C-alpha positions as MATLAB code, in Angstrom:
seq = 'MEAGEDRNCVGEKDGVIIVDHGSRRQESNAMLNEFVKMFKDKTGYPIVEPAHMELAEPSIKDAFGSCVQQGANRVIISPFFLFPGRHWQQDIPSLAQHAAAAHPGVSYIVTAPLGLHQSLVDVVNDRIKYCLRHAAGYEGECSVCSGTGRCQLVTTPQP';
ca = [
       7.844   -6.905   41.069;
       5.049   -8.318   43.327;
       4.947  -12.150   44.136;
       3.585  -14.090   41.357;
       3.894  -11.600   39.025;
       5.523  -12.297   35.650;
       6.524   -9.646   34.000;
       7.216  -11.233   30.664;
       3.557  -11.362   30.144;
       0.437   -8.773   30.108;
      -0.707   -8.971   33.845;
      -3.862   -7.395   35.731;
      -1.271   -3.994   36.740;
      -0.400   -3.365   32.873;
      -2.236   -1.313   30.627;
      -2.407   -1.695   26.518;
      -2.845    1.221   24.346;
      -3.632    0.500   20.969;
      -2.674    3.630   18.881;
      -3.295    4.294   15.137;
      -2.371    7.042   13.029;
      -5.871    9.034   13.583;
      -8.185   10.170   10.827;
     -10.482   13.306    9.809;
     -12.539   10.551    9.097;
     -14.678    9.732   12.108;
     -15.297    6.452   10.793;
     -12.175    5.451   10.669;
     -11.260    6.378   14.144;
     -14.584    4.460   15.281;
     -13.132    1.146   13.739;
     -10.004    1.624   16.052;
     -12.591    1.536   18.985;
     -14.117   -1.458   17.640;
     -10.985   -3.309   17.228;
      -9.820   -2.155   20.412;
     -13.162   -3.789   22.070;
     -12.364   -7.289   19.947;
      -9.081   -7.114   21.434;
      -9.936   -6.883   24.741;
     -12.814   -9.479   24.706;
     -10.483  -12.034   22.956;
      -7.372  -11.623   25.176;
      -9.116  -10.968   28.390;
      -6.213   -8.058   29.394;
      -8.291   -5.727   32.047;
      -6.900   -2.341   30.849;
      -6.788   -1.740   27.104;
      -7.723    1.775   25.649;
      -7.058    3.176   21.723;
      -5.532    6.055   21.016;
      -4.588    8.203   17.768;
      -1.004   10.086   17.427;
      -2.449   12.688   15.708;
      -5.658   14.182   14.159;
      -8.216   12.563   16.439;
      -8.777   12.236   20.363;
      -7.996   10.298   22.468;
      -4.186   10.847   22.536;
      -1.170    8.571   23.832;
      -1.298   11.093   26.618;
      -5.064   10.393   27.341;
      -5.135    7.057   26.921;
      -1.720    6.626   29.167;
      -3.574    8.610   31.898;
      -6.504    6.265   31.536;
      -4.539    3.021   31.797;
      -2.821    4.725   35.242;
      -6.203    6.036   36.510;
      -7.576    2.019   36.221;
      -4.227    0.905   38.244;
      -1.630    0.509   35.679;
       1.849    0.590   36.820;
       3.177   -0.354   33.318;
       1.920    1.003   30.329;
       2.544   -1.229   26.650;
       1.941    0.978   23.816;
       1.366   -1.281   20.777;
       1.182    0.608   17.188;
      -1.298   -0.561   14.832;
       0.932    0.246   12.127;
       2.156   -2.558    9.376;
       6.059   -1.589    9.329;
       8.411    0.535   11.097;
       8.689    3.926    9.651;
       9.031    7.267   11.243;
       6.216    7.331   13.369;
       7.330    4.403   15.351;
      10.849    5.434   15.104;
      10.309    8.759   16.486;
       7.145   10.229   16.739;
       5.359    7.345   19.330;
       8.193    7.338   21.382;
       8.458   10.997   21.720;
       4.803   11.001   22.414;
       5.138    8.309   24.998;
       7.739    9.806   26.767;
       5.796   13.023   27.143;
       2.747   10.930   28.342;
       4.714    9.155   31.061;
       6.577   12.207   32.513;
       3.184   12.749   34.149;
       3.178    9.518   36.014;
       6.742    8.770   37.795;
       7.154    5.505   38.463;
       4.913    3.945   35.633;
       7.271    1.962   33.194;
       6.476    1.741   29.625;
       7.406    0.241   26.289;
       6.700    0.673   22.700;
       6.282   -2.445   20.883;
       7.216   -3.375   17.707;
       4.469   -2.585   14.732;
       2.564   -5.523   13.045;
       5.328   -5.995   10.787;
       6.236   -9.380    8.828;
       3.711  -11.602   10.464;
       2.324  -15.022    9.269;
      -1.111  -14.302   10.544;
      -1.456  -10.892    8.314;
      -0.933  -13.056    4.818;
      -4.209  -15.313    5.846;
      -5.618  -11.411    6.397;
      -5.049   -9.995    3.351;
      -5.984  -13.103    1.452;
      -9.368  -13.297    3.686;
      -9.917   -9.529    2.690;
      -9.175  -10.023   -0.921;
     -11.206  -13.434   -1.574;
     -14.309  -11.392    0.322;
     -14.052   -8.363   -1.622;
     -13.839  -10.766   -4.910;
     -16.971  -12.339   -3.728;
     -18.923   -9.190   -3.131;
     -18.148   -7.676   -6.380;
     -19.399  -10.719   -8.081;
     -22.667  -10.460   -6.073;
     -22.239  -13.296   -3.427;
     -21.697  -11.221   -0.421;
     -22.776   -8.173    1.061;
     -20.710   -5.392    1.855;
     -18.134   -5.726    4.964;
     -17.678   -3.298    7.455;
     -14.570   -1.391    6.225;
     -16.708   -0.806    2.865;
     -20.459   -0.558    3.902;
     -22.052    2.536    2.330;
     -18.979    3.878    0.449;
     -19.521    1.641   -2.741;
     -15.690    1.185   -3.172;
     -15.736   -2.516   -3.273;
     -16.222   -2.935   -6.972;
     -14.923   -4.581  -10.162;
     -13.617   -1.292  -12.318;
     -13.025   -2.070  -16.246;
     -10.706    0.690  -17.508;
     -12.078    1.675  -21.194;
      -9.908    0.615  -24.012;
      -9.194    3.817  -26.431;
];
């Protein structure tokens, strides 16, 4: 550890990988790139890369290599998943171990998924309110639903 370096915080020699599941829909994969840009801008972390666990590129291995190429000697892999299922328990750690094998001396950690966090209550509530305002005609489509026509109130016909 270098002088003045706090290993309890993200530093300039750390790379952060935000990994989602990955999708066959390019629009979904592009949203991770947008989120990573927002995250990097807000946190000021110098090395932040997106990765998809499967179905799309970049892979965890590619993102890990990119972090190291940019100077990271520690890689923090943050699963962009709500809860700790099989992907967090098995798949992501296995993929991370495989990626790290190509970079001896570089340490890594797979952090907890988002989980039960008070801020998520606010996010879900904001999304619900926005979608209801959109369905009522008071708001335009959000960036998630844009062009899909999916955010609308549906009434099931009575028999």
